[in-house]
N, C-alpha and C positions, 0 to 999 in steps of 0.2 A: 595340493590339487590331484584328483584322480586321473590317470592315464587314460587317454584316447584308446580305445578298443579298435584294433586293427582289423581291416578285411580279412588278412590271412588270417589272425586270430578268431574271426568268426567263423571263417571255414573250416578250421580246425576244431573250434567247438563244437560245430554240428556232428563231426566225426566222434568227438568225445561223447555226446549224447546218446548217438549211435550204439556206441560201445557199452554206455551204462545201462543201455535199456536190453541189451543182449544178454539172455542167461547163461552164457557159457561161464564154465568155472574160471578159466583163465581172465576174462574179464572181471570178475568180481573177488580176485585175489588181493590180499592186504598187501601193501607196501612194507618192506623189510627196513626202511629207511623212515618211513612216516607213520606215525600211529595218530588217528582222527577220531573223535567222538563229540558228541554234542554236550556241551558244558551246562552244567546246572543254573548257570547265569541267563542261559536262554530264556526270554520272558514267555509266559503263555501266550498262546495265538488267539487274537480276536476274529470272531466270525467275518467273513468277507472282508479282511484287512491284510496289508502286507505282513508277512512273516519274516521275524527278525531271527535269525541262528547266530549264536555264539559257539563256536567251533574251539575244542580243546585242542591243540595240535602238538604233538612231540616229534622233534625232527634229532635224528642221529648223523645227519649229515654234516660235514665239517665246514661247509659253505652256504650262505643263504640259497634257497631253491625259489626261483622266480619262474611261475607258471600260473596257470587257471585252473580255478575250482569249480566244476561243472556240477550242480545240484538238481536232481529230478525228483518230483514228488510225484509218488504212484498211488493209486488206489487198487490194491491187488496188482496186475499186471498191467493196469490202463494208466498210462501217464497223464498228469494232469497239468504239469507246468515245468518248465526246465530254465535255468538260469547259469549264466557263466560269469565269473567274476575274476579279475586279475588279482593274484596274491604274491607277497613276497614272505617265506616262510624261513625265519632265523634259526639258526641251531638252539636246540633246548626245547624248552616248553612255553607255548604263547597261547594267546586267545586271539581269534578272528571273528569279527562281525560281518555277517553279509545278510542282505534283505533278498527275500524271495517274493514274486508278485502274489496275490492271494488265489487261492483255489476254489474252483468250484464243484463242491461235493457232488458225486454222482450217485445214486442209488443210496444205499445204506454205510456209507463210508463213516468209519468208526477209528480206525488207528492207521493213517496213512503212512507210507513208508517213503525212506529218502534214500536216494543213490548217489553217492558221492564220488566222484572221480577227480584224482589230481592229475594234470597233464603239464609236462615239460618237454619243449620243443617237439612236440607233435607226438609224444610218447606218453602213454598212460602208466604211470610209475606207480599208483595205489588206487585202489577202488574198495568203498565200503557200504554195505546195507544195513540201514538203521531204521530202528521204529520211531516214528515221530510221535512219543507219549504226551506231548502237550500240543497236538494238533487238532484238527477239525473234528466235528462230531457228525451226527446224522444229519440231512439235510434241512429238516425242518427245526432243529436245534440251535440255538444261539450260545455263544461264548462271550461274556461280558468281561472286560478286564479293567481292573482299577490299580493303577500305578500308584504304588505308596513310596515316596522317596523321604529315607531318613538317614541318618548317619551310620545305619546297617550294624547292627549288633547282632548276637546270636538269637535274641529274641525281641519280640516287638515291645517297642516302648509303651510305657501306661497310657491308657486311653485310646492306643491304637486300635486295638482288638476290637472294642465296643463301635468305634467310628467305621471300621472295615466290615464287620457284622451288619451294622444298620445299611450299609450300602450295597448289601447283596438284595437284589431286586426279588429273587425268588423266594426270599422270606417274607415279602408283603403279600403274596397271593394268598387270599383267602382258599383257593382251590390246592388243596395239599397234594393233590394228583397230578398236578400239571409238572411235566419234566421237561418244558421247552426251553427255560433259560437256567443258565449256571455261570455264577459270578467268580472270578478268580483274583486275588490280589497279586500282583507283580512287583516285589521289592526291587527298587532301583536305587543306586547309589548315584547321590549329586552329580559327581563326575560323568556318570552316563547317561543323563538326561540331553536329549539332542539340542544341536544348535541351528537346527531346520524345523521348522513348523511342520513340516511333511513327515517328521519323525514321531509325531506324536499320533499318527493316524491309527497306531496299533492299540491306541488305549481309548476307552469310553470315559473313563474320569481319571485325573490327576490330583493325587494329595501330595504336598508338600510340607512338611513339617519341620518347625525349629531350626535347629542347626544346619539341616540339609537346605532349607530356604537361604540361610546366610552364606551357604558356601556356592550357590548357583552364580555363574559367571553372567556378565551382562549379556552376551549373545545369547544365553539360553534362557534368560528371562523375558528379553525380547521374543525369542522364538516361541515360548509358552504363551505370551499375550497374544501373539499374532493367531495361534492356533485356537484360543478362546474366541478370539474376534470372528474366526471362521466358524465357530459353532462348536467348539469343545467346552468341557467342564473342569473348572480346577477349584481344589479346596485348599486354602493356606492357613496354616496355624504358624504365625511367627514365634510365638511364645516370647522366652527372655534373650534370644540370640542378637548378638552385635549385627547390625546391618550396615549396608553403604547406601550412599545417596539413591544408587538407581534402583535399589530394592523398595525403597519408602516410595519412589516414584512411580515403581510399577504398582504398588498398593492403591496409590492416589489414583493412578490412571484406571484401574480395575474398579472403583468407587465414583469414578465420572465425578471428581472432585475438581473444584475450581482452583486455579493456581492460587489465588487470594486466599483461599478457605481450603485449606488441605485436612483431610480426615487423619492422615496419619504423618506424624511427626516425631524426629529423634530427638533424644536429649543428648547432653554433651558427650555420654560413652557410646552413643550410637544404639541405644535402645529405645523401642518404641514408648512414648510417653501416654501414660494411662492404658497400657497393655496388661491388666489385669481385671478377674471378675468384678472387684469391689468398685471398680472405677465407674464414674458416671457416664461415660460413654456407651453407646450399645455393644454388647459382647459378641453379638453375631451381626454381620453384614451380608447380606443377600443381594446381589447385583447383577443385573443382565449387563453384558459388555459386546456389542455387535450382535452376532447371532449365538453366543455362547454364554455360558452362566460362571460367576465366580462367588464363592463363598469365603469369607475371611473370619476367622474366630479369635477373639481376643482372648488371652489367657493362654494357658499351658496345654499340651496335651493330655495331660495327666487329669486336668479338670473335666474332661469328658466322661470319666468313669462313673460318677455317679451325680444324680439329680440333674442330668443334662438330657433326658429322653425327648423333651419337646425341641431343643436346639437340635439334636441327632435327626431328628425326623424331617424338620424344617431343611436342614442342609441335604439330606438324601434326596427329598423330593425335588427339591430346587436343582440340584446338580442334574437329576435323572430326567429333569424336564417333564415331571408329572404332569397329566392333563387338569385342566381347571375342574373338570368335573368328578375328579377322583380326590382333590386335594383335601377338602375338609374331612372326609372319611378315613383318609391316611392319616392326617395330625391328630384324629380322635382315637382310632383304633390300631394304627400302624399297619392298616391291612387295606387291600381294595378288592373288590367285588367287580367281575366281569357282568355286564348286562346280560339276562339272561334271555333277552328277545333277540334271535336272528333277524338282521333286516330281510324284509319278504320283497321279493320283485314285484312291480305293478304290472308285469306283462300277461298276456291272455293265459289263463291257469290251462287251457285246454291245447297248448301249444305242444307240437308232437316233442317227444325226448329221443336223445340218441341211443345206441348200442351200450352204453354205459349206464343208462338210467337217469343222465342228466340232461337240463335243457341249458345249452351252453350259455344263453344271455339271462339267466335267472341269479340274481343275487345270492338267494338263498341256496341255489345248487352249487355255486360256486363256493361258497364257504363250506359245504361238504367236502370238498377237497382237503380241508384242513384235518388232521388227524385227532379224534376225538379226545386223547388223552394229551393234546398240545393246543389248547385254545389260545396260547400266545403265539404260535407259529406265525410266521411272517410267509404270506402268498406274494407271488410277483404279479405286478400290474398287467394288465392285458393290452395296454395301447402302445406298445413300443414299435408295433408296426407303422403307426402313423408318424414317428420320428424318422424310421426307415425310408417311408414314402416320400418324405421331404428331402431327403439325403441322396436317393438316387441320382443317378445322372438325368440331367433335363432331357427332354426329347428321346427318351430311351423308349422304343417301340417293340413290340413281339409281332411276328410275322402273322398278317391276319389270316384266318381260318378260311375265308374264301380265296385267297391267294393259294393255300395249299392246297385246297381242292382242286383249283383251276391246274396246279402243277400235277396232281396225281391224275385227273383226268387227262391231260396231255400225255402222259406217261403211259396211259393205257392204250391211248389213241396210237401212239407211236409203236408199241410193240405188238400191238394187235392187228387192225387193220391196215395201217400204214405199211408194216413189215411184210403182212401177206399182199398186199396190192403190189407194193413197189418191187420187192425181190419176185413176185412173180410174173410181172411184166417184163423183166429183164432174165427171167428163167434163172435165177440164182438163190431158189429158197434154202438152198443148204448153208447159204451165209447168216442164216438166223442164229448159227453157233456163235458168231462173231458180232453182228449187229445187237443182240439182245443184251449181252455183257456191256458192250458199249454205250448203249443208250443209258441202262441202268446207272453205270457209274459215272456217266456225264450228267444224267438228272441230279444224282446224289451230290456231287459237287457243286452245281448249280444252287441246289436248296441250302447247302452248308453256306456258300457265299452269300445268298439272299439273306440268311438268318443274320450273318455277322455283319451285313451292311445295314440291316433294321437296327442292331443292337451295337453300332460302333459306339465305343465308349473312349473318352480320353483318361487321362492321370489326376485332372482336375479334382481335387476332395472338397464337397460341399460341407458346410459344418452348422452344427447348432451349438451354441454356446450359451450356457447359463452362469450368470455373473452374478452374484450376491454382494451387496453393501454391508459391511460393517459398522465401524465407528469413524467419524469425521469426515463423511463423505466419501471414504476410500472403499475400492472394490475389496472384500476381503478373501474370496475364493473363486475359482473359475472351473467348470465342468464342459468340458469341451467334446462332442460326439460327431464320429464320421463314419463314413461308409466306404470302406474299399470294394469295388465293382471293377473286374477285368473282363476284357474280350478273350484273353487266351490265360492258360493257368501257368502261374509262376510265382516265385517268391517275391515279397514284397517287403521291402525294409522301410522302417520310420526311425528318425533319430529324435530322441527325447532328451529333454534337458529341464531338470527341476520339475518332473511331473511324475504322477502316477498313472501308468498305462494300464489299462484291463480289456482284454478281448472278451466280448458279451456274446452270450448265446441268444440269438434272435428269437428262435424256437420258444424260449420261456416266456417271453414278453410278447408275444404274437395274439392279436385276438383270434386269428383263425388256428392257432396250433396251441394256445396255452392248455386247453384240457387233456389233449393227447400227451403233451410233454409232461404235465404233472402225473398222468397216471402212470408213464412209463417210469418216473421215479418212484411212485408209490410201489411199484412192483421190482424195485430194484435194478431198473435198467438205465442205461445212459440215454439221454435224450439229444445227445449231440448228433449232428447229421452225421452220414456215412461219409468215408473219404476227407474227412476233415483232419486236421492235425494241430499240435499244441504250437503256441508261439514260442521262439527261443529269445530270452532277454541276455543281450550279452553286454556287460560293462558295470558300473556302479550305480546300483539302484538307490536313491531315486534321482541323484544329482544328474549322471549322464550315462546314456547307454542306448544301444541300440536293437529294436523289435524286428525280428523276422518272422512273416506269416506266409504260409504258401495259402495263396487264395486260388480256388478252383475255378474254371470258366463259368462267366455269368452267375456267380455265387455271390451275394452280398455278405459282407462281413463287418459287423458293427463295432467300434471302438470307442471307449470312452479314455479322456485324458483329462486328469484333474490336478490341480496345484492349489496351495494356499500362499498367497502372497505376503511378502514380507513388506513391513512398513515402507521402505525406500521404495518397494517396487510399486506397491499400491497407489502412490501418487501419480505414476506414469502410466497406470495400467490401461485406462480407456479414456480418451479426450472427451467423448460424448458425457459418458458417466460424471466425470470430472466438471464438467460447465454445469450440471443439474444438481442444485442444492437440496440434496435428500434431508438433510436435517432440519429444513425450512417446514417440513410436512409432519413433523414431531408434535408440534403444538396442538395437543389435542383438544383445547378451548377452541381452535377455528377450522382445524382439517381432521374431522371425524367422518368416519364411514358415510354417514347419513348426508354430511354437507358436501362430501367429494362427489356424491352419486346423485345430489339433487339437481336436476336439468332447470335450472332457472337463471335468468340474469343476473350479473354480479354475483356468483356464488364462488365458493371454494374450487368448485369444480373448473370454471373457467380459467381460474389462477393456475391450477395444475396443467391443465391442457396447454395453456399458452406458455409455461415453462418447459413442457414435454417439447412442444414445436420448437422452441428455442435452442434446446439442447441436443435433441435427436432427429430434428427434420420434420418434414409434414408425413402423413400415412403411417403415424405410428399407433401400435395396438396397445390400448392402457386399460387396465382392469384391478379390482381390488377382491380381494379373498377375506371374507369375515362371516363368522357364524356357519363356517362349513360349507360357503357357497361363494362362486365366482360370479361379480356384477361387472358386466363390460360397461367401461366409461366412454372408450373410441374404439370402433371397430371390434371384430369377434374372434381373431386369432385364427383366420380361415386357412390359413398356411398350413394348417396341422390337421384339416380335414379331409385329406383324399381317400379316396376309396380303393384305388387300386394301387395294389402291392406287389412288386415282384419278389420273391423269395424262394425257399427250399424246404420240403417238408423234412420230418425226422429220418426218411430214409434216403435223402440225398436228391430226389426229384424236383426239379424245377416246377414252378408254379407261375402263372401269368398274372392271376387276377384273385385276391383275397376272397371277393365274393363268390367266386365259383366253388369254393371249399367249405362254405356253410351249408352243409347239407341240413340240419335241422333248424336254421337259424329263426328267428323270431323278427318278422318284418318291423314291428314297430317298437323294437327294443332299443332303449336309450343306451347308444354306446360311450364308454368312458373316454375322457378327452385326455390327452398324455399330459398336457399342462396342469390341469386339475390333480392327475395322479400324484406327479411330482411334488406338487406343492401342498397337498392336503394328506396322500397317502391314506386314503379311505378305504383300503382293504381289511380292515380290523386287525387281530391279533395283537401283537405288541404295539402298534399305533392306537389299539383303542385304551391303552394305559399313558402311554407316553406321546408327546407332541413331535418330538424330533431327536435324533440321534447325533452323535459327534461324529464329524467327517471320517470317511475311511477309504474313498476313492475305488471303492472294490466293483465286482461285477454285477451290481444292482443300481436300482434307482433309491433306495430307502433312506439314504444320508441325504436326499435333495429335499426331504418334506421338511419345513419351516415353519407353517402357521398352525396354532391349537384351534381346532374347529369348535371347540366347547367354550373357548373364552371370549365374550363378547366384548372386552376391551383390547383384544389383539386383532391386528390386521396386516395385511400383506399388500404391498403395491407392486404391480407387475407391469413392466414397460418392454415391449417386444418391436425390434426393428428388423424387417424382413426384407432383404434384397434378393437379387437374381440366386446367389449361391449359397448366401450365409445368412443365418439368423442369429441375431443377438438377443437375448432375454435376460433383463434387469430386474432384481428384486430386490425388495426392503421391507424389513420385518419392523412394524411399529407396535408399541404397547403403550397403554396409558400411565402415564407416571414416570415413565424413562426419561 
């Protein structure tokens, strides 16, 4: 069990981070007792995902060293993230694994640097500056990571290179000039696979081959299945390895096989029956499991070397969740072509453009922000301020301009005619040197008090939680969003337990600021507000740690907390969701999108609404996503349609209303809806090729997309319960034939 990080240790860690950021030579001197470097076993780092570092530490101390390891990731001299973990370093050479939250690349980040400090009893005994060679790339690029788990020999086993080569998505692109995506394999020993599903968030796809699958412990196997149920993709090649009962149980669970009709059975020696290419059973099993995908190949890995191109393409397209409209082309040619026609806005073509030559509400102009040589680049959604508006403290008001004008008028009257008349009447006009500053200070203090009274806030955090249903009516994953908003600037501490925590840049997702934020990034500048600071993570990620954030006065900070529920937790996750029979509506013969949206007596729609009311109560919002559109069944999710947003611009200036900063807005423009953006990801780029990605819990919303808008046989059921302070959104993905 990881030890609780003490408050004293946290304060000390803050000092360490300050020393780590200091360029002084003394602070950067290496320790004489301890040598530290990044081990070659550190896996490549996935874009917008937690970063795992394996440190190779050599200690010449005669006794164990008990201290803290402080890691800071920098872009040049700009700190991006800081994390502190307690470590015990034994004499000799050892490997220590730590996890650091994902970074938000600024400008043209290519090779981030690491500053690592070892602190013992309040004293820095070692500090190192390292290059993060396997780190992030430019902000528009994406690094995909395929974990390949085998027995770990000096070279890849036969058939592995063919499989890994086919899983490189960039090789599918007919546009050979596109440099958006790079896929890297990460070879992992069976013993190093995580026992917590959150540990798989650093991977896009996981492949487990032959003996490695047989060496998985039961907890590792269960964690892998939980990650797949939450949206991950796994490929399994059991081969001829001797398996245990829980291995074959996992295979049957992924295959959604009934207990009386298992698809995978062991013989007396513990090997799969019919697990060879010549057997009558299908050699390739592709199955949806919850929100994720599983591909099981019967036979040995070496069988993939020759004559299996069709199988390889099916596995690759299925695990990467290729969109329905690209499937046939890819199976035939092994490539995809992006649509040449860019979506064109239906707004008034005569609408004025801004100083950068863009119409901020024109879809075509929005796509121009994507670099021409990166057509698969992912652009941030523009509806994040709708989420922030919902999460701001209720009743928050700005001092009315009329009242400010009245105060200014009274101030002028007091220091002008009133001062002249009153002091003249008592023949004491020389007192003006005292009364003028006194009135000025008094009016200033009164104005500050009045502003604080209008914007009085409490520490109650309003929440917006997205809960996605996986298998067997169980919640598979949760993403909880909250806004920190304080009446005075100070540090805010958040205790986190088995969650991924990410502080999000509001300006990047704002309808009012998305354009200026993106242009600043294209120019190599940071779009973070002035006077903002990076959070400090102290403890053992992702199991138990504390996050400290400096919150400026009246400045909203949007945070995300994500988790993947383990099977034993999912059954007790939410009593309302548990009462609702999600699997009931998987019967495509009865509950199809057209029957659920038909407003007629005795229809499937009435059955759905009745079940929703019994489980979640009255006043619930219900909708379907099918063919790329949302069809409201009950109510219209108006809790996300607020106009007024309090926030800050890129220069740190507070603003009161979003619409005041729409200088060239088109009045009749269709505004994007936050719920649509996170369910469909209609921003193009990567999501014009795939329908969803594996969960990462990062500083973006891209891993929340679920439904394929090009697949008419796939639809998403969304149920929302909006209370005074909290909103719970439940989603379940359905596919004909599942």
